[in-house]
C-alpha positions in Angstrom: 99.4 92.9 111.6 97.2 92.7 108.6 96.6 89.3 107.2 97.8 88.7 103.7 95.7 87.7 100.7 98.2 84.9 100.0 99.4 84.1 103.5 103.1 84.4 104.4 105.6 84.0 101.6 108.5 82.3 103.5 111.8 83.2 101.9 113.9 82.6 105.1 117.3 81.0 104.3 117.6 82.5 100.8 120.4 84.9 100.1 120.5 88.0 98.0 119.3 88.5 95.3 116.7 85.6 95.6 114.3 87.2 98.1 113.8 90.2 95.9 113.6 88.1 92.7 111.1 85.7 94.2 109.0 88.5 95.7 108.8 90.3 92.3 107.8 87.1 90.6 105.1 86.4 93.2 103.7 89.9 93.0 103.6 89.7 89.2 101.0 86.9 89.5 98.8 88.8 91.9 95.9 91.3 91.3 96.5 95.0 91.9 95.6 95.9 95.5 96.3 92.4 96.9 98.7 92.2 99.8 101.7 89.9 100.3 103.6 89.3 103.5 107.2 88.2 103.0 109.6 86.9 105.6 113.3 86.8 105.0 116.5 86.2 106.9 118.8 87.9 104.4 120.0 91.3 105.8 120.2 92.8 102.4 116.4 92.3 101.9 115.9 95.3 104.2 117.4 97.4 101.3 116.2 95.3 98.3 112.5 94.8 99.1 111.8 98.5 99.7 113.7 99.4 96.6 111.7 96.8 94.6 108.5 98.3 95.9 109.6 101.8 94.9 110.8 100.8 91.4 107.7 98.7 90.6 105.0 101.0 92.1 104.0 98.8 95.0 103.3 100.1 98.5 105.4 98.9 101.4 102.8 98.7 104.2 105.2 97.4 106.9 108.9 96.7 107.3 109.4 95.0 110.6 112.6 93.5 112.1 111.9 90.0 113.5 114.1 87.8 115.7 115.7 86.1 112.7 115.3 88.7 109.9 112.6 90.9 108.4 108.9 90.8 107.6 107.5 93.0 104.8 103.9 93.6 104.0 103.4 94.8 100.4 100.3 96.0 98.5 100.6 95.4 94.8 100.4 98.5 92.7 
């Protein structure tokens, strides 16, 4: 897996809509082209994070199921 510019953003334990809201806020503070790895346990994040990327012009580089949830790698648009 590619390493993230800002490490792993650990959002495990948060429920919808917080993983998407916090991911959007973190991306807002990053430079275009930077990558962010997000880990979540919320099953709805599998829908919300790809939708966020599509709506905001970010690239979803990876969407992986993990033992406890999901890992997303996002490149800021």
